[in-house]
C-alpha positions, 0 to 999 in steps of 0.5 A: 484451492478448497475455499473452505480450507483456505478459509480456515487455514486463513483465519487461523493465520489471523488469529495466530497474528493477533494473539501473538500481537495482543500477548507480545512475548518475543518467542510467541512473536518469533514462533508465529512467524515460523509457523505461518511460514511454514503453513505458507510452504505447505500450502502457497496459495493459502499463503498468499491469503496470509499476506493479505491479512499480514501487510495491511496490519503489519504496521499495528502488528510490529508495533505490539510485537516487533517479532512479527517484523520478519514474517510477511517476508518469511511467508513470501520466501516459503511460497517462493522456495516451494514454487521453485522445488514444484517446478525443479523439473523445468529450471528454464521457467525459472528464467522467463521473465516478462519485459517490465521485469528486465526493467526491474531487474536494471533498476536494481542493479543500477541502483546497487552499483551506483550505492557501492560507488558513492561508499554506502554500507553493504547493509544499507544496500540490502536494506533498499534491495529488499523494500524493492524486490521482496513484494516483486516475489509475490508476483514471480511465485503467484504467476507460477502457481496456476491460479483459478477462480476459486483461488482469486474468490478466496483472495476477494473474500479474505480483502473483504474481512480485513479490510472491514476489520481495519475499518471498524478500527479507524472509526473507533480510532476517530470516534475516540479521538485516538485513544482506544485499539491503539498501541499506546505509543501511537496514543501518545504520539505528537500530530499536528492538528491537521494530521490527528483529524485524520484516520491513520488506521493499523496501516499507521499511514492515512494515505497508505491506508486511503490507497489500500481502502481504494484496492479493497473497495474494488474488490468488494465491489467485484465480488458483489458481482460474482455472488447471487444471494440479494443478502449478500449483494446487499451486504457487500455494498453495505461494506463498500460504503463503510469503506468509502467512508473511512476513506473520505476520513483519511483526507488523503488528498494525493490518494483522492487526485490518483483515484479520481484520475484512474477513474476516469481512465476506467470510464473512458475505457469501459463506459460501464455506467452502472458501474460508475453509478454504484461507485459514486453512490457509495462514496456519496452515501459514505460521506453522508452516513459516515464521513460527516456523522462521525467527524460531528461526533469525533468533534462533540466527544472530544470537547465535551467528553474527553475535554480533560484527558491529557492529550499530546501537544502538537508536534513542532513543523506540522501542517499549519494552524489549528483548524476547526473543519477537516476540510482545511486541509484542502483549502491549504493545497494552495495556499502561498504559506504551504507552498513556501513552507514546502520550499523550505523543508517539504516537498518542493525542497527535496524535488529542488535538493533532488535535482541540484544531487542530479546534476552532479551525478547524472548517469547511475545517481548516487545509489539506493539507500542515499536519498529519502527511500526507506534505507536513509530512515535507518542508516546515514546516507553518505551524501547528505553532509555534501548537500547540506541535508541536516534532517531525516527527510523521507522523499515521498515522491518516488519519481525524485528518489529514482532520479536521484539514486539512478540517475539517467539509466536508472529512469529508464530502466523504471519507465521501462519497468512501469511502462512494460506494466502497462503495456501488458495490462493494455493488451489483456484489456479483452482478455480479462475482466480485471485488466482495464481496472488495474491499468486504470489504478496503476495510472493513478498510482503514476500520479500517487507516486508524485506524492508518496514512495509507493513502490516500497509500500508493501501492502499495495505491491503485494496486491499489485503483483498479485493481480498482474500474476492473475491477469498474465496466467490466464484469460477471463475464468469469471462471470462478474460483471462489476468490471465489465465494458 
């Protein structure tokens, strides 16, 4: 990959995506989706860069221009088809898989068979299959593309640029009290007071935004250890501080917990105190120079400047009473009233109801598109009426979803998938400087899976599968020191 050419291609794709969103003409959006897919087929490595731009902004882009919804899928399919074409003389290589991939395939097969037995419509099954499979193809294709040091550096720079664009938007969103640099539908959305203080970003989800900024922070700090110019190092550290400042303004408790656990694992495995100190410094400075002044300024602007601007009324069944400080979110995590509400309609209700369904379907579950996954947000689940579920739930817990939908056999297959990746990262911990941080992140993600349907999130899985492909396909070719022991 020629870096200058790659950056030009990535910049062109970014301009096309944003132009389609701002002009908002259906034909243009569809044309951009096809054009970027063709570009990805012709230059598959650059196509991976397109994904690192598209998925973090996908919610914004598709809200503004629904015709862009298929862009990511088309790009991934184009890259995969090009890989298959380039390796057509070695068809056996198409079927070389790691153990974790076989676990993943078994999990998918169980979910599909069970769904068919439950009576789920074919469209819903395909919808959910796509949610799991599409970004796995990033791993499948990328590990066959012979990625190099130059490719990785391009991924890091594109991530840094994209993340900084989202950081700027996040700060504008916060300071404008959700009135600027957002689609009109988002501006008019009714949010509870607890959620209204959080930065949603163009990802349109504070938890997913926090996960993305965690990944972007890791990329920036690693990139900082690869560059030599002092002014670039300073600029990248400032970028890291801004990212972590916005990261704290998402008030994503689940991501914070997952990050803390992954960070502890990283410390135990590396004892890289310099990296630890840099990370803590970036977070601390971000809190002092970004979080505190921006949060204070936003409260002042809302009270004294935008007080005459009509605001959407808080939605019913929100996260609790009006708050005066954003830190109240942490306090409410442990309040009895919050726990009781969760038992009635929240995460505890979903877990309890999930185990009730599992006891009736313990072997292979009820199948995909039946309980709290992406498909049930678009298609009616055939089991909801039987189990007195009268509202459109999203499980916000990957494990209860797996337990309900695929039963004991699916849980075993999913465990092979997760633990198989962990085993590969452990074996490569001395071969590649990215192995331990990605391993630490994976353990943190195991925790996040208790609070989010994390393996259905396209932004996280794109980055994770790309990182896995980089790690499994070649040994240490990078000289950076940030992640080293």
